[in-house]
C-alpha positions in Angstrom: 54.9 -4.9 -23.3 52.5 -2.0 -24.4 50.8 0.5 -21.6 47.3 -0.8 -22.4 48.5 -4.2 -21.9 46.9 -6.0 -19.0 49.5 -6.8 -16.4 48.9 -10.0 -14.7 49.0 -10.7 -11.5 52.5 -12.4 -9.9 54.0 -13.0 -6.8 55.5 -10.1 -4.8 59.1 -10.8 -4.9 58.9 -11.8 -8.3 60.1 -9.9 -11.5 57.1 -7.5 -12.8 55.8 -8.8 -16.5 55.3 -5.7 -17.4 59.5 -5.9 -18.4 60.4 -3.2 -16.2 62.7 -5.4 -14.5 62.3 -4.4 -10.9 59.7 -6.8 -8.7 55.9 -6.9 -9.0 55.5 -5.6 -5.5 57.0 -2.3 -6.0 56.3 -1.7 -10.3 53.0 -2.6 -10.9 52.0 -4.5 -7.4 52.4 -0.8 -6.1 50.5 0.7 -8.5 47.3 -2.1 -7.6 47.8 -1.3 -4.0 47.7 2.8 -4.3 44.1 1.9 -6.8 43.0 0.2 -3.9 43.1 2.8 -1.1 42.1 5.3 -3.0 38.3 6.1 -1.6 35.5 8.2 -3.2 32.5 9.3 -0.9 29.9 9.5 -3.4 31.4 6.7 -6.8 28.4 7.4 -8.4 27.8 11.1 -7.9 28.0 12.6 -11.8 26.4 9.5 -12.9 22.5 9.7 -14.2 20.3 7.9 -12.1 23.1 8.1 -9.0 20.5 6.6 -6.8 19.8 3.9 -8.8 23.3 2.8 -9.2 23.7 2.5 -5.6 19.9 0.3 -5.3 20.8 -1.6 -8.0 24.4 -2.5 -6.0 22.9 -3.0 -2.7 19.3 -3.0 -2.8 18.0 -5.3 -5.6 18.6 -8.8 -6.4 17.7 -9.0 -10.2 18.2 -5.9 -12.4 19.7 -4.2 -15.8 19.7 -0.8 -17.2 21.2 -0.4 -20.6 24.2 1.5 -21.1 25.4 4.1 -24.0 28.9 4.3 -24.6 30.6 8.1 -24.4 33.2 6.7 -27.8 29.6 6.8 -30.1 30.5 2.7 -30.5 27.0 1.6 -30.8 28.3 -2.0 -29.0 25.4 -3.1 -26.5 26.7 -2.7 -23.2 24.4 -3.6 -20.1 24.9 -3.2 -15.7 23.6 -5.7 -14.3 23.4 -6.6 -10.2 24.5 -10.1 -10.6 26.4 -12.6 -12.8 26.7 -16.4 -12.1 29.9 -17.0 -10.6 30.2 -12.8 -9.5 32.3 -12.3 -12.1 32.4 -8.4 -12.8 31.3 -9.1 -16.4 30.5 -11.5 -19.5 30.7 -10.8 -23.3 27.7 -12.7 -25.1 28.5 -14.6 -28.1 27.4 -11.6 -30.2 29.5 -9.0 -28.5 26.7 -7.9 -25.9 28.6 -7.2 -22.5 26.9 -7.3 -19.3 28.9 -5.2 -16.6 28.3 -6.5 -12.8 27.6 -4.4 -9.8 27.5 -7.1 -7.0 30.9 -9.2 -7.4 33.4 -10.8 -5.2 35.8 -7.4 -4.6 35.9 -3.9 -4.6 38.1 -1.0 -3.9 37.3 2.5 -2.7 36.2 3.4 -5.6 33.6 1.1 -7.4 33.0 3.3 -10.7 36.6 3.0 -11.2 36.5 -0.8 -10.8 33.6 -0.5 -12.9 35.5 1.4 -15.6 38.4 -0.9 -15.1 36.4 -3.6 -15.7 33.9 -2.1 -18.9 37.5 -1.5 -20.6 39.2 -4.8 -20.1 35.4 -6.6 -21.4 35.4 -3.7 -24.6 38.9 -5.7 -25.2 38.0 -9.4 -24.7 36.9 -11.9 -27.1 32.8 -12.9 -27.6 32.2 -16.1 -25.4 34.2 -15.0 -22.6 33.8 -14.0 -18.7 35.9 -11.0 -17.8 38.7 -11.1 -15.2 40.8 -8.3 -15.5 44.2 -7.6 -13.8 43.9 -5.7 -10.6 43.5 -2.3 -11.2 46.1 0.8 -10.9 46.0 4.1 -10.1 44.9 6.2 -13.6 42.6 3.6 -14.9 39.3 5.1 -16.5 36.5 5.7 -14.4 32.9 4.5 -15.6 32.3 8.4 -16.0 34.7 8.0 -18.6 33.5 5.5 -21.0 29.6 6.0 -20.6 27.3 8.5 -21.9 26.5 10.1 -18.7 24.1 12.2 -20.6 21.6 8.9 -21.4 18.8 8.2 -19.3 19.4 5.6 -16.7 16.4 3.2 -17.0 16.4 0.5 -14.2 14.2 -2.8 -14.9 13.9 -5.3 -11.9 13.4 -9.0 -12.9 11.8 -11.6 -11.1 14.4 -13.9 -11.2 18.0 -13.9 -12.9 17.1 -15.5 -16.8 19.1 -12.7 -18.7 21.8 -14.7 -17.6 21.2 -17.0 -20.4 21.9 -15.7 -23.9 18.7 -15.7 -26.0 20.4 -16.3 -29.2 21.9 -19.8 -28.0 20.8 -22.7 -26.1 22.1 -22.8 -22.7 23.7 -26.3 -21.2 21.3 -28.2 -18.7 24.4 -27.3 -16.5 23.2 -23.5 -16.5 19.8 -24.1 -16.5 20.6 -25.8 -13.2 22.5 -23.3 -11.9 20.1 -20.4 -12.8 17.2 -22.2 -11.1 19.4 -22.4 -7.6 19.9 -18.5 -7.9 16.2 -17.3 -8.5 15.4 -19.5 -5.4 17.4 -16.8 -3.2 15.7 -13.7 -5.5 13.9 -11.3 -2.7 11.0 -9.9 -5.3 11.3 -6.0 -5.8 9.5 -3.7 -7.4 11.1 -0.4 -8.7 8.2 2.6 -7.6 7.4 4.6 -10.2 5.8 7.8 -8.7 9.1 8.9 -7.0 12.6 7.9 -8.0 15.1 4.9 -6.8 12.2 3.5 -4.0 12.2 -0.4 -4.0 9.2 -2.0 -2.4 10.8 -5.5 -1.8 9.1 -8.7 -0.1 11.4 -10.2 2.8 9.2 -13.3 3.3 8.4 -12.4 7.2 7.9 -8.6 6.1 7.3 -6.0 3.0 9.7 -3.0 3.2 10.3 0.3 1.0 14.1 1.3 0.7 14.6 4.2 -1.0 17.9 5.9 -1.8 17.7 9.4 -1.6 20.1 12.2 -3.1 20.6 14.4 0.0 23.0 15.4 1.4 23.4 13.5 4.9 23.1 16.2 7.6 20.1 18.1 6.3 18.1 14.8 4.9 18.8 13.7 8.5 17.2 16.9 9.5 14.3 17.1 7.5 13.5 13.2 8.8 13.8 14.6 12.5 11.3 17.1 11.4 9.0 14.6 9.6 9.3 12.5 12.4 8.7 14.8 15.4 5.3 15.9 13.4 4.3 11.8 13.1 4.3 12.7 9.2 7.5 9.9 8.5 5.2 7.2 7.8 4.1 5.6 4.1 0.5 5.2 5.5 -1.3 4.1 9.0 0.4 0.9 10.1 4.3 1.5 8.8 7.0 3.0 10.3 10.7 4.7 9.7 13.0 1.9 10.7 16.3 3.7 10.5 18.6 4.4 7.3 21.7 2.6 6.1 24.2 4.4 4.1 25.7 3.1 0.9 27.9 4.4 -1.5 28.1 7.7 0.8 23.9 8.0 0.4 21.5 7.6 3.1 19.0 4.7 2.3 16.4 5.3 4.6 13.9 2.0 5.2 9.7 1.6 6.2 8.3 -1.3 7.4 4.5 -2.1 5.7 1.6 -3.8 6.8 2.5 -7.4 6.2 1.3 -7.8 2.2 1.0 -4.7 1.2 1.3 -4.7 -2.6 4.3 -2.4 -4.2 1.3 -0.4 -6.4 -0.3 0.8 -2.7 2.4 2.7 -1.9 3.3 4.9 -5.0 0.8 7.7 -3.7 1.7 7.6 0.0 5.1 7.7 -1.3 4.7 10.3 -3.6 3.5 12.4 -0.9 5.9 11.5 1.1 8.5 12.5 -1.0 6.9 16.2 -1.0 7.1 16.4 2.3 10.8 15.5 3.1 11.7 17.8 0.3 10.2 20.5 2.1 11.8 19.2 5.7 15.0 19.3 4.1 14.6 22.7 2.7 13.8 23.9 6.3 16.4 26.0 7.8 15.1 26.7 10.6 17.0 25.2 14.1 15.7 21.7 15.2 13.6 22.0 18.6 14.3 19.5 21.3 12.1 17.0 19.9 13.4 16.6 16.6 16.7 16.7 18.2 15.8 13.9 20.3 14.3 12.6 16.9 17.6 12.8 14.9 19.4 11.4 17.5 17.3 8.1 17.5 17.8 8.2 13.9 21.5 8.4 14.2 21.9 6.1 16.5 20.4 3.6 14.0 22.6 4.2 11.4 24.3 1.2 9.2 27.1 1.5 6.6 27.1 -1.1 4.5 30.0 0.0 2.1 
């Protein structure tokens, strides 16, 4: 068995399929467990659009973005939020690869999971879903396989119509599954005035969820300065609910006035972005009021994954 061949998963006490003569749990099974234990705080750091990668993984229901392979191969690769059955990837009949961010399983380094899946997809026959064997230490990370100089352009969709291959007729079962999935989509839009801020309509409320690129400590200081001054809002009637942590970045969440459309938030978001950048850059110690505001923000933090 060559070094590039995927090793199937077997029982831990069975012989490893690689042919080493060792039991799986002390051969490739051990490598898989070691890979799962590796933890990367900011797995998408170094990729263009790091904050949008996090948003597609944690915030947006249906979105896509084209990728360019580092090898110079012009094969079409599209990263997306979700695929049918939560498969990690699929290869269309024409060879186009769809690579999903929202999957059923993940290790401590999602960028390595994606690189492992993309490498498997590049070797998968057209017209197939991709279910790679467990990732082992040393597998390529996404950074190794895609052009990190290419711009990352996200398109938010109203539903999962990108699941269907436009070059083939979808079966009635696929269309039914698509309709069911579309009914659960949270309407969203990416703001254009700032980076990685998403308007979301949750039915009973409208929100802006903004993935910010700052390190956590200075960002909390900056938000505290704005909150103490009453400058942390997106306009009258809006309020900063708190933050959640995802893939090593903080994501503040603002409640909007009911019925606020996405385009109405563009100018307030741009103005807030400027205020926040100045507040994060401020080096003066926090005042007592600002420290209380910071403690309140820290107490309302939630880590997703």
